Structures are given as structure tokens and as C-alpha cells.
C-alpha positions as CSV (number, residue, x, y, z in Angstrom):
1,M,-14.7,-5.5,36.8
2,S,-14.1,-6.7,33.2
3,T,-16.0,-3.6,31.9
4,A,-13.6,-1.3,33.8
5,V,-10.6,-3.2,32.5
6,L,-11.8,-3.0,28.9
7,A,-12.6,0.8,29.3
8,A,-9.1,1.4,30.7
9,E,-7.4,-0.6,27.9
10,S,-9.2,1.3,25.2
11,E,-7.7,4.6,26.4
12,I,-4.1,3.5,25.7
13,V,-2.8,5.5,22.7
14,N,0.8,5.5,21.5
15,H,1.5,8.9,20.0
16,L,4.0,9.2,17.2
17,P,6.9,11.5,17.7
18,F,6.2,13.2,14.3
19,E,3.2,13.8,12.2
20,P,2.5,10.9,9.8
21,I,3.2,13.1,6.7
22,A,6.7,13.8,8.1
23,Y,7.5,10.1,7.8
24,G,6.5,10.1,4.2
25,I,8.5,13.3,3.4
26,V,11.6,11.9,5.1
27,T,11.3,8.6,3.3
28,F,10.9,10.4,0.0
29,C,14.0,12.5,0.6
30,L,16.0,9.4,1.5
31,F,15.0,7.8,-1.7
32,V,15.9,10.9,-3.7
33,V,19.3,10.9,-2.0
34,A,19.8,7.2,-2.9
35,L,18.8,8.0,-6.4
36,G,21.3,10.8,-6.6
37,V,24.1,8.5,-5.3
38,T,23.2,5.9,-7.8
39,Y,23.1,8.4,-10.6
40,A,26.5,9.9,-9.6
41,F,28.2,6.5,-9.9
42,R,26.6,5.5,-13.2
43,S,28.9,4.0,-15.9
44,T,31.9,3.9,-13.5
45,G,32.5,0.2,-14.3
46,T,32.9,0.9,-18.0
47,K,35.6,3.6,-17.6
48,H,38.4,1.2,-17.0
């Protein structure tokens, strides 16, 4: 019985909704957007 339970548990696989490389690309794009926002507001405190 325990062998059957272990065999059944080893078959459980959680599939990702996207490919793993897609997570890296999306994260990189979000960091680039955050960098763009940061760059757009540079030196705004020294204008006034």
C-alpha cells in the first residue's frame, strides 16, 4: 500500500501557466519601465 501511495504522489506536477523564460522577460520589462519612470522624474526636487 505505501508503495502505491508513493508512486501516486510522485506523479503530481504543478504546471506553470507560462514558460519559465516568460517570467524573466516580464520581470525584466517591469524593471525597465520602473527605470524609465525613475529617470523621467530625475532632478524634479531641485527645480523649485
